[in-house]
C-alpha positions as CSV (number, residue, x, y, z in Angstrom):
1,X,15.5,-11.6,11.6
2,X,18.0,-8.8,10.7
3,X,16.0,-6.9,9.3
4,X,12.1,-5.4,7.8
5,X,13.2,-6.9,4.8
6,X,12.5,-10.3,6.4
7,X,9.3,-9.7,7.6
8,X,7.0,-12.0,4.8
9,X,3.9,-8.5,5.1
10,X,7.1,-6.8,4.3
11,X,7.3,-8.2,0.9
12,X,4.0,-8.2,0.7
13,X,3.3,-4.6,1.3
14,X,6.0,-3.5,-1.1
15,X,4.4,-6.2,-3.9
16,X,1.4,-4.4,-3.2
17,X,2.9,-0.8,-3.3
18,X,4.5,-1.7,-7.0
19,X,0.7,-3.3,-8.4
20,X,-0.9,-0.4,-7.2
21,X,1.9,1.8,-8.6
22,X,1.1,-0.1,-11.5
23,X,-2.6,0.8,-11.6
24,X,-2.8,3.9,-10.7
25,X,-0.3,5.1,-13.7
26,X,-2.6,4.0,-16.1
27,X,-5.9,6.2,-14.5
28,X,-7.2,8.5,-17.2
29,X,-5.8,11.6,-16.8
30,X,-8.0,13.0,-14.7
31,X,-8.4,10.7,-12.1
32,X,-4.4,10.7,-12.1
33,X,-4.2,13.7,-9.6
34,X,-7.1,12.2,-7.4
35,X,-7.9,8.7,-7.4
36,X,-4.5,7.6,-8.6
37,X,-2.5,9.9,-5.8
38,X,-4.7,9.0,-3.1
39,X,-3.7,4.7,-3.8
40,X,-0.6,5.5,-4.5
41,X,0.1,7.4,-1.1
42,X,-2.1,4.7,0.4
43,X,-0.1,1.7,-0.4
44,X,2.7,3.3,-0.1
45,X,2.2,3.9,3.5
46,X,1.6,-0.1,3.8
47,X,5.4,-1.0,3.4
48,X,7.0,2.3,5.6
49,X,4.9,2.1,8.4
50,X,6.6,-1.9,9.0
51,X,10.3,0.4,7.8
52,X,9.0,2.1,11.2
53,X,7.3,0.0,13.0
54,X,11.1,-2.0,12.6
55,X,12.4,0.7,13.6
56,X,11.1,0.7,16.9
57,X,10.7,-2.6,17.2
58,X,12.5,-1.9,21.3
59,X,9.5,-0.5,22.4
60,X,6.5,-3.5,21.0
61,X,3.9,-1.2,21.4
62,X,5.3,1.2,19.1
63,X,5.9,-1.5,16.5
64,X,2.4,-2.4,16.2
65,X,0.8,0.6,16.2
66,X,3.0,1.1,13.1
67,X,2.0,-2.1,11.8
68,X,-2.1,-1.0,12.6
69,X,-1.2,2.1,10.7
70,X,0.5,0.0,7.9
71,X,-3.2,-2.6,8.3
72,X,-5.3,0.8,8.0
73,X,-3.4,1.7,5.1
74,X,-3.8,-1.9,2.9
75,X,-7.2,-1.8,3.9
76,X,-7.9,1.8,2.3
77,X,-5.1,0.5,-0.6
78,X,-7.4,-2.4,-1.4
79,X,-10.9,-0.4,-0.9
80,X,-9.2,2.2,-3.7
81,X,-8.6,-1.0,-6.1
82,X,-12.3,-1.6,-6.0
83,X,-13.4,1.3,-6.5
84,X,-10.8,1.0,-10.0
85,X,-11.7,-2.1,-10.5
86,X,-15.7,-1.0,-10.8
87,X,-14.9,2.2,-12.8
88,X,-12.3,1.6,-14.8
89,X,-12.4,-2.2,-15.4
90,X,-10.3,-2.5,-18.4
91,X,-6.9,-1.5,-16.2
92,X,-7.3,-3.9,-13.4
93,X,-8.4,-7.4,-15.8
94,X,-5.4,-6.5,-18.5
95,X,-3.1,-6.9,-15.3
């Protein structure tokens, strides 16, 4: 493994970020800075924590800690997407 880019979990996290970003940009204007911002920040945190943890992989406990943060951000992102699917079904259905 030469880079964090070789990690499948990183690729999946980045894909989650791009998909979440597209959802957030389709929200009504009044949600762009509320739910949209929360979704963008939590989804961006998923791959960012993987990258930061990889940078500390020499220290296994640090790497695991950042992977745990990434997982928690992923759960938060999924919850935001679930809210969008319930409140604005056209956004998710049109994807």
